[in-house]
C-alpha positions, 0 to 999 in steps of 0.5 A: 090328760088321760088316754084310753085306747080300746082295742077290739082285736080283728073287729073289722071285716069285708062286706059279706053276701050273707049280711046283704053286703054289710060287714059284721061291725055295720050289722052290729048294735053298737050305741056306745061306739056310735055315740063316740062317733058322733061326737068325735072323728072317725077315720080309716088307718092301716095297722098292717104295712102292705110288706108285712104279714097281717097278724096281731103282733104287727097290728098291735105294735102299730096301735101302741105306736111303734113302727113295725118295720124297725121294732118287730122282733117276731111274735114269740119274743114279744110273749116271752117278754111278758113271761119274763123269759131270758134267751141265751145267745144260742137260743130262739123262742117260738110261739108254740100252739097246742092244735088238733090235726085231724085227717090231714087237716088243721081241724082247730088251731086252739084245740077247741079253746082249751082250758089253760088248766088242761093245757098246763098239764099237757106243757108239763108232760111235753117238758118231761118228753123233751128234756134231752132235746134242748127244748123248754116249754113255757105255758101260756093261756089256753092254747097259746105257749112258748118253746124255747129251742137251743141251736145244736144241729143248726145255727140261730140264723137257720132257725130265723130264716125257716118259714113257719106259718101261723096255724090260724092261717090254715083253718080247715086246710091240709096242714102238710104243705104248711109245715116249716120249711127252710134250713131248720124245717126238718128239725122242727118238724121232727120235734112237732112229730114227737110231740104227737106221740106224747100227746096222743094218748095222754089222759087229758086228751082221752078226757076231752074225747069222751067229753066230745071236746077236740084233743090237742094232738100236736104242737105247732111251731111259729112266730120265732125270733130272739129277744125284744128291745123297744123304747119305753113310753116313758121315754118316748112320750113321758107317760106312764101307763098299763096294759090289760089283755088276756093274751101274752102278745099284748102283755109283752108289747106293754113290758117292752114298753115299760108299762104296767101288767094288770092280770085280771082274773077270768080274763080268757081271750074268748066271749066268756072273758071278764069284761067287768074285771077288765074294765074296773082294772083299766078305770083304776089304773087311770086314776093314778097313770096317764095311759091304758091300753085295754084289749079284747081278743073275742072278735078275732076268735070268733071270726077265726071260727067262721062264725058270723053270728059270734062275731057280732055277738063279740062286737056287741059285747065289747060295746056294751061291756067295755065301751059303754062304761069307759065312755061314761067314765071319760065323760065324768072326768072331762080330761080323757081321750078315747081311742077305738080301733081294731089291730086288723081285719080278721075276715070271716070269709077266710078265717084269718087276717087280712091287710086293708084300712080298718076304722078308728075313732078318736074322742075327748078334749081337743078333738074336733067334731067329725061328721059321722053318726055311727062307728063302721068301715063305711063311716071311716071311708066316708070320712076322707081320712086315711092314715097309711102308716098307721103306727103314727096314729096314737102318737098323734093322739098322745101328743097333739093338743088339738087333734083335727081332721086335717091333722089327721089327714096330714099324718099320711105323707103321701096325702100331704105331699100330693096336696102340697104339690097341688098347692104349688103348681 
């Protein structure tokens, strides 16, 4: 059996008045996902536990089938794993965004989706400026980078116990109340302030200003942690596999899971990503391996911008350019299961992530027929399936010969306990 997980990051949302009480997913034209729904099982699951912060790190861990409560090391360590960064015992790694701070507000947590080429020049300049500060910057993709900080004036625990706010949670809001707070907060704030002096007049930013683009005015440190360790897919399921994504976070989870990573040229994490190249790489990997995780970031990014029109465009591109060819391939093979889901809600109304159930659809050999004609949040609610422990869903698909509505319902312990209690009373 072959297994293909298709993640439309942040694809789920809440009903919007601007859309007549519908969600962007419900308003999108998605014939391929609807076709999967018509011959598969649609339901809801909770990728983000209520006691953990909603984010792509937690959500993607759940989608890979790992319990975030026992495996989550912090966001930055997952990205560091992708970059092959080894941490000493006296070092902590932080996610480091290049951001635009303007008039006291987080004007852009992506610096206007700065290109990787321009970002690399800025990261090199930061490394020169911070050479004596015990900080080493590592370039990622676009605005997403890492900073490895050595413990000098404080302990590792001080870094780990400092509250650092994800910048995408404060889009268009005053940033000062959300600067790092806690035992290492003052030191981290000094590093962020120093970066502003390095970046403010850098030629790359002058060039961006002349082009009418947001300059990268500061670093923003968050998502800190130590080294990540997880049980591999080979150990857990006896499966080989590949991960395809534009972002180091998802690739890093793949590295920790012992999966192969394919870097697709032109994969940007936005609407202009190389969809065809990602699908081609995914289907090629399935020819020789058991499992592929194909991740598309654009629905999340456009929701962070608060753009309903662009989020709908991103969902429709995901359906047309990813789901359609993958479904055609799976139909030809006849031995491939497909699982489609977002990793969390990214709400247009708040421009950030949120807790709550999101829709999934499972399809393929051994998967029963459900009762849905479309793939959407409302279809998921109508199914009566709610898997509260979301990390159990993909392992069920990977290890269960016959996936039924009842088998999915009984994945949720509270549901199963209630049914058993009623049966015995």
